[in-house]
Short mmCIF file of the C-alpha atoms (twelve columns), coordinates in Angstrom:
data_MODEL
# 
_entry.id   MODEL 
# 
loop_
_atom_site.group_PDB 
_atom_site.id 
_atom_site.type_symbol 
_atom_site.label_atom_id 
_atom_site.label_alt_id 
_atom_site.label_comp_id 
_atom_site.label_asym_id 
_atom_site.label_seq_id 
_atom_site.Cartn_x 
_atom_site.Cartn_y 
_atom_site.Cartn_z 
_atom_site.pdbx_PDB_model_num 
ATOM 1   C CA . MET A 1   0.082   -0.096  0.004  1 
ATOM 2   C CA . LYS A 2   1.346   3.296   -0.961 1 
ATOM 3   C CA . THR A 3   0.868   6.436   1.336  1 
ATOM 4   C CA . LYS A 4   1.089   10.132  0.741  1 
ATOM 5   C CA . SER A 5   3.997   12.342  2.175  1 
ATOM 6   C CA . PHE A 6   2.267   15.751  2.343  1 
ATOM 7   C CA . THR A 7   5.167   17.515  0.982  1 
ATOM 8   C CA . ASN A 8   4.760   20.349  -1.799 1 
ATOM 9   C CA . PRO A 9   3.551   18.861  -4.231 1 
ATOM 10  C CA . PRO A 10  2.633   15.406  -2.237 1 
ATOM 11  C CA . VAL A 11  4.573   12.480  -2.922 1 
ATOM 12  C CA . GLU A 12  3.755   8.745   -2.676 1 
ATOM 13  C CA . ILE A 13  5.813   6.436   -0.501 1 
ATOM 14  C CA . GLY A 14  5.700   2.647   -0.723 1 
ATOM 15  C CA . PRO A 15  5.439   0.178   2.352  1 
ATOM 16  C CA . ASN A 16  9.363   -0.676  1.940  1 
ATOM 17  C CA . ASP A 17  10.664  2.815   1.221  1 
ATOM 18  C CA . PRO A 18  12.129  5.320   3.519  1 
ATOM 19  C CA . VAL A 19  9.931   7.841   4.971  1 
ATOM 20  C CA . CYS A 20  11.973  10.799  3.421  1 
ATOM 21  C CA . THR A 21  12.811  11.187  -0.154 1 
ATOM 22  C CA . HIS A 22  16.081  13.084  0.600  1 
ATOM 23  C CA . HIS A 23  18.870  12.055  3.010  1 
ATOM 24  C CA . SER A 24  21.957  13.726  4.312  1 
ATOM 25  C CA . GLY A 25  25.510  12.544  3.563  1 
ATOM 26  C CA . GLY A 26  28.240  12.042  6.002  1 
ATOM 27  C CA . THR A 27  26.826  9.069   7.876  1 
ATOM 28  C CA . PRO A 28  29.368  6.439   8.809  1 
ATOM 29  C CA . GLU A 29  29.427  3.287   6.688  1 
ATOM 30  C CA . GLY A 30  26.806  0.664   7.616  1 
ATOM 31  C CA . MET A 31  24.443  3.382   9.337  1 
ATOM 32  C CA . GLN A 32  21.225  4.444   8.044  1 
ATOM 33  C CA . PRO A 33  21.593  7.961   6.692  1 
ATOM 34  C CA . GLY A 34  20.361  11.075  8.451  1 
ATOM 35  C CA . TYR A 35  17.241  13.044  7.301  1 
ATOM 36  C CA . VAL A 36  14.764  15.970  7.980  1 
ATOM 37  C CA . LEU A 37  11.003  15.737  7.979  1 
ATOM 38  C CA . TYR A 38  9.086   19.118  7.576  1 
ATOM 39  C CA . PRO A 39  5.756   19.393  9.176  1 
ATOM 40  C CA . LYS A 40  3.245   17.262  7.512  1 
ATOM 41  C CA . GLU A 41  5.874   14.962  5.667  1 
ATOM 42  C CA . GLY A 42  6.219   11.385  5.932  1 
ATOM 43  C CA . PRO A 43  3.849   8.565   5.087  1 
ATOM 44  C CA . ALA A 44  0.206   9.507   6.504  1 
ATOM 45  C CA . LEU A 45  -2.393  7.129   7.447  1 
ATOM 46  C CA . TRP A 46  -5.978  6.957   8.460  1 
ATOM 47  C CA . PHE A 47  -6.298  4.526   11.336 1 
ATOM 48  C CA . HIS A 48  -9.634  4.184   12.778 1 
ATOM 49  C CA . GLU A 49  -10.604 7.932   13.818 1 
ATOM 50  C CA . ALA A 50  -7.169  9.092   13.688 1 
ATOM 51  C CA . LEU A 51  -4.335  10.627  11.538 1 
ATOM 52  C CA . PHE A 52  -1.213  9.014   11.811 1 
ATOM 53  C CA . SER A 53  2.102   10.451  10.225 1 
ATOM 54  C CA . THR A 54  4.904   8.135   10.202 1 
ATOM 55  C CA . LYS A 55  8.340   9.815   10.930 1 
ATOM 56  C CA . ALA A 56  10.507  6.859   11.258 1 
ATOM 57  C CA . ARG A 57  10.085  3.182   10.120 1 
ATOM 58  C CA . ALA A 58  12.471  0.469   11.256 1 
ATOM 59  C CA . LEU A 59  13.810  0.796   7.945  1 
ATOM 60  C CA . ASP A 60  14.953  4.219   8.487  1 
ATOM 61  C CA . THR A 61  16.622  3.563   12.032 1 
ATOM 62  C CA . GLY A 62  18.215  0.364   11.398 1 
ATOM 63  C CA . GLY A 63  15.556  -1.377  13.515 1 
ATOM 64  C CA . GLN A 64  16.137  0.558   16.536 1 
ATOM 65  C CA . PHE A 65  12.776  2.532   16.802 1 
ATOM 66  C CA . SER A 66  9.738   3.573   14.799 1 
ATOM 67  C CA . LEU A 67  8.201   7.230   15.571 1 
ATOM 68  C CA . PHE A 68  4.678   8.083   14.900 1 
ATOM 69  C CA . ASP A 69  3.109   11.735  15.124 1 
ATOM 70  C CA . GLN A 70  -0.735  11.148  15.808 1 
ATOM 71  C CA . ILE A 71  -3.942  13.586  15.621 1 
ATOM 72  C CA . THR A 72  -6.769  11.924  17.365 1 
ATOM 73  C CA . PRO A 73  -10.499 13.238  18.120 1 
ATOM 74  C CA . LYS A 74  -12.091 13.091  21.691 1 
ATOM 75  C CA . GLY A 75  -13.067 9.672   22.487 1 
ATOM 76  C CA . PHE A 76  -10.489 7.869   20.532 1 
ATOM 77  C CA . ALA A 77  -8.973  5.231   22.743 1 
ATOM 78  C CA . ALA A 78  -7.050  2.048   23.089 1 
ATOM 79  C CA . PRO A 79  -8.614  -0.702  25.024 1 
ATOM 80  C CA . PRO A 80  -6.525  -2.627  27.589 1 
ATOM 81  C CA . HIS A 81  -3.616  -4.397  25.827 1 
ATOM 82  C CA . PHE A 82  -0.098  -5.155  26.121 1 
ATOM 83  C CA . HIS A 83  3.033   -5.776  23.342 1 
ATOM 84  C CA . SER A 84  4.781   -9.079  23.681 1 
ATOM 85  C CA . ALA A 85  8.053   -7.372  22.330 1 
ATOM 86  C CA . VAL A 86  7.382   -3.660  21.861 1 
ATOM 87  C CA . THR A 87  7.974   -0.823  24.194 1 
ATOM 88  C CA . ASP A 88  5.577   2.296   23.937 1 
ATOM 89  C CA . SER A 89  6.817   5.771   25.188 1 
ATOM 90  C CA . PHE A 90  4.216   8.814   24.506 1 
ATOM 91  C CA . TYR A 91  4.867   12.272  24.599 1 
ATOM 92  C CA . ILE A 92  1.747   14.705  24.682 1 
ATOM 93  C CA . VAL A 93  2.040   17.814  22.209 1 
ATOM 94  C CA . ASP A 94  -1.513  19.217  22.681 1 
ATOM 95  C CA . GLY A 95  -4.579  17.960  24.216 1 
ATOM 96  C CA . GLU A 96  -5.638  15.953  27.468 1 
ATOM 97  C CA . LEU A 97  -5.492  11.947  27.679 1 
ATOM 98  C CA . ASP A 98  -6.113  9.455   30.714 1 
ATOM 99  C CA . TYR A 99  -3.597  6.541   30.817 1 
ATOM 100 C CA . ALA A 100 -3.387  3.467   32.751 1 
ATOM 101 C CA . VAL A 101 -0.334  1.728   32.836 1 
ATOM 102 C CA . GLY A 102 -0.012  -1.357  34.755 1 
ATOM 103 C CA . ASP A 103 -2.128  -1.258  37.967 1 
ATOM 104 C CA . THR A 104 -2.068  2.631   37.781 1 
ATOM 105 C CA . VAL A 105 -4.501  5.126   36.354 1 
ATOM 106 C CA . TYR A 106 -2.965  8.656   35.598 1 
ATOM 107 C CA . TYR A 107 -5.732  11.047  34.649 1 
ATOM 108 C CA . GLY A 108 -5.344  14.543  32.952 1 
ATOM 109 C CA . VAL A 109 -1.950  14.158  31.232 1 
ATOM 110 C CA . THR A 110 -1.687  17.175  29.180 1 
ATOM 111 C CA . ALA A 111 0.938   18.982  26.850 1 
ATOM 112 C CA . GLY A 112 4.436   18.186  28.186 1 
ATOM 113 C CA . GLY A 113 3.458   14.882  29.640 1 
ATOM 114 C CA . PHE A 114 5.465   11.729  28.911 1 
ATOM 115 C CA . ILE A 115 4.387   8.250   29.654 1 
ATOM 116 C CA . TYR A 116 6.792   5.116   29.186 1 
ATOM 117 C CA . ILE A 117 5.446   1.460   28.923 1 
ATOM 118 C CA . PRO A 118 7.571   -1.363  29.181 1 
ATOM 119 C CA . HIS A 119 6.733   -4.346  26.756 1 
ATOM 120 C CA . SER A 120 4.308   -7.024  28.234 1 
ATOM 121 C CA . THR A 121 3.013   -4.308  30.540 1 
ATOM 122 C CA . ARG A 122 -0.972  -3.815  30.454 1 
ATOM 123 C CA . HIS A 123 -1.976  -0.435  29.271 1 
ATOM 124 C CA . GLU A 124 -4.787  1.532   27.929 1 
ATOM 125 C CA . PHE A 125 -5.642  5.413   27.002 1 
ATOM 126 C CA . ARG A 126 -8.390  7.648   26.100 1 
ATOM 127 C CA . VAL A 127 -8.631  11.106  24.610 1 
ATOM 128 C CA . ILE A 128 -10.563 13.743  26.729 1 
ATOM 129 C CA . SER A 129 -10.128 16.663  25.002 1 
ATOM 130 C CA . ASP A 130 -11.821 17.911  21.633 1 
ATOM 131 C CA . THR A 131 -8.657  16.709  19.898 1 
ATOM 132 C CA . ALA A 132 -5.296  15.669  20.935 1 
ATOM 133 C CA . ARG A 133 -1.830  15.292  19.244 1 
ATOM 134 C CA . PHE A 134 0.920   12.961  20.491 1 
ATOM 135 C CA . LEU A 135 4.116   11.313  19.649 1 
ATOM 136 C CA . LEU A 136 4.360   7.733   20.012 1 
ATOM 137 C CA . LEU A 137 8.022   6.008   19.934 1 
ATOM 138 C CA . CYS A 138 8.014   2.181   19.570 1 
ATOM 139 C CA . THR A 139 11.245  0.437   20.452 1 
ATOM 140 C CA . PRO A 140 12.324  -1.724  18.786 1 
ATOM 141 C CA . GLY A 141 11.073  -0.445  15.317 1 
ATOM 142 C CA . GLY A 142 8.649   -2.183  13.111 1 
ATOM 143 C CA . PHE A 143 5.242   -1.668  14.526 1 
ATOM 144 C CA . GLU A 144 4.272   0.649   11.806 1 
ATOM 145 C CA . GLY A 145 3.339   -2.714  10.109 1 
ATOM 146 C CA . TYR A 146 0.241   -3.120  12.628 1 
ATOM 147 C CA . PHE A 147 -0.964  0.652   11.663 1 
ATOM 148 C CA . GLU A 148 0.029   -0.015  7.840  1 
ATOM 149 C CA . ASP A 149 -2.171  -3.463  7.791  1 
ATOM 150 C CA . LEU A 150 -5.157  -1.876  9.501  1 
ATOM 151 C CA . GLY A 151 -5.111  1.751   7.927  1 
ATOM 152 C CA . SER A 152 -5.519  3.359   4.892  1 
ATOM 153 C CA . PRO A 153 -3.893  6.233   3.000  1 
ATOM 154 C CA . ALA A 154 -4.827  9.644   4.158  1 
ATOM 155 C CA . GLN A 155 -6.311  11.654  1.340  1 
ATOM 156 C CA . GLU A 156 -5.569  14.936  3.267  1 
ATOM 157 C CA . PHE A 157 -3.615  15.755  6.239  1 
ATOM 158 C CA . ASP A 158 -6.481  15.850  8.640  1 
ATOM 159 C CA . LEU A 159 -8.932  13.660  10.368 1 
ATOM 160 C CA . PRO A 160 -10.710 11.065  8.357  1 
ATOM 161 C CA . PRO A 161 -14.227 11.331  7.506  1 
ATOM 162 C CA . ASN A 162 -16.618 9.202   9.547  1 
ATOM 163 C CA . GLY A 163 -16.950 5.637   8.369  1 
ATOM 164 C CA . HIS A 164 -13.883 5.859   5.913  1 
ATOM 165 C CA . ARG A 165 -12.891 2.172   6.391  1 
ATOM 166 C CA . HIS A 166 -14.733 -0.439  8.429  1 
ATOM 167 C CA . LEU A 167 -12.376 -2.903  9.851  1 
ATOM 168 C CA . SER A 168 -13.683 -6.543  10.580 1 
ATOM 169 C CA . GLY A 169 -13.127 -8.357  13.466 1 
ATOM 170 C CA . ASP A 170 -11.184 -10.967 11.645 1 
ATOM 171 C CA . GLU A 171 -8.937  -8.177  10.030 1 
ATOM 172 C CA . ILE A 172 -8.118  -6.549  13.529 1 
ATOM 173 C CA . THR A 173 -7.438  -10.035 15.432 1 
ATOM 174 C CA . ALA A 174 -5.097  -11.040 12.339 1 
ATOM 175 C CA . ALA A 175 -3.064  -8.094  12.886 1 
ATOM 176 C CA . LYS A 176 -2.914  -8.378  16.618 1 
ATOM 177 C CA . ARG A 177 -1.708  -11.884 16.157 1 
ATOM 178 C CA . LYS A 178 0.983   -10.804 13.329 1 
ATOM 179 C CA . TRP A 179 2.343   -7.927  15.364 1 
ATOM 180 C CA . GLY A 180 2.314   -9.205  18.949 1 
ATOM 181 C CA . ALA A 181 -0.452  -6.488  20.239 1 
ATOM 182 C CA . MET A 182 -2.431  -8.727  22.689 1 
ATOM 183 C CA . ALA A 183 -5.695  -7.594  24.081 1 
ATOM 184 C CA . THR A 184 -6.313  -8.851  27.718 1 
ATOM 185 C CA . ASN A 185 -9.470  -9.741  29.351 1 
ATOM 186 C CA . ASP A 186 -9.197  -7.207  32.015 1 
ATOM 187 C CA . PRO A 187 -11.959 -4.400  32.156 1 
ATOM 188 C CA . SER A 188 -10.868 -0.989  31.785 1 
ATOM 189 C CA . LEU A 189 -9.510  0.760   34.993 1 
ATOM 190 C CA . PHE A 190 -11.064 4.045   34.009 1 
ATOM 191 C CA . CYS A 191 -13.694 5.378   35.884 1 
ATOM 192 C CA . PRO A 192 -16.878 6.317   34.024 1 
ATOM 193 C CA . LEU A 193 -16.478 9.717   32.465 1 
ATOM 194 C CA . GLU A 194 -19.221 11.113  34.338 1 
ATOM 195 C CA . GLU A 195 -17.335 10.640  37.560 1 
ATOM 196 C CA . ARG A 196 -13.991 11.412  36.416 1 
ATOM 197 C CA . THR A 197 -14.159 15.130  37.699 1 
ATOM 198 C CA . LYS A 198 -14.943 13.857  41.264 1 
ATOM 199 C CA . VAL A 199 -12.091 11.306  41.014 1 
ATOM 200 C CA . MET A 200 -9.656  13.945  39.798 1 
ATOM 201 C CA . SER A 201 -10.808 16.452  42.480 1 
ATOM 202 C CA . ALA A 202 -9.288  13.892  45.154 1 
ATOM 203 C CA . GLN A 203 -6.284  12.735  43.228 1 
ATOM 204 C CA . ARG A 204 -4.842  12.499  39.779 1 
ATOM 205 C CA . THR A 205 -3.091  9.090   39.909 1 
ATOM 206 C CA . VAL A 206 -5.099  5.937   41.235 1 
ATOM 207 C CA . LYS A 207 -3.636  2.822   42.105 1 
ATOM 208 C CA . VAL A 208 -6.140  0.166   41.247 1 
ATOM 209 C CA . GLU A 209 -6.464  -3.334  42.231 1 
ATOM 210 C CA . ALA A 210 -5.638  -5.175  39.012 1 
ATOM 211 C CA . LYS A 211 -5.123  -8.803  38.776 1 
ATOM 212 C CA . SER A 212 -3.139  -10.367 35.761 1 
ATOM 213 C CA . ARG A 213 -5.437  -12.633 33.554 1 
ATOM 214 C CA . PRO A 214 -4.994  -14.648 30.823 1 
ATOM 215 C CA . PHE A 215 -4.781  -12.608 27.571 1 
ATOM 216 C CA . SER A 216 -7.244  -12.799 24.671 1 
ATOM 217 C CA . TRP A 217 -6.327  -12.001 21.164 1 
ATOM 218 C CA . ARG A 218 -9.800  -10.031 20.759 1 
# 
């Protein structure tokens, strides 16, 4: 699947291509070359209700990491899951989100906030603000394959229209199996939205009694 990088004019980038069409020189032999992406550049995907702009694939970093710039609407969420081999790090650029990492819930993470999630650790998040923008760093690289398998090429650098693509349960399950994104059988650790203000007025970080349960691919 080819995706657009919204350069001026836009260019198409294949699934096995570097994210940048121009690289710098002077990199030691045997290393991936350096590069710069300007705003909106890099392969852009519509993934569920969000816009994913890929800033680095495993191909670009010698497998060390992958990096995504994500713009999401209110209500966008990742249900409880963990990664068998991938560590996630989030940096909030704009907006407000709630995160649950392991047995602890962190309410009201805003711009400048950072979240580190080791591999094999249960986590989930939800977007509270009207929109949010955050960076996702995956180490080692390669998890872009999950988003590329389930996403579709963005036709503009903006949130996708409603109903742009319907994903079947079988498609999602196959991608989870392939890329080691394991859903858990645990219920969400978040309080209901209508209780959130009251909970946050007492404390923004809440430790929850959470027992490990067998994972489910769904």
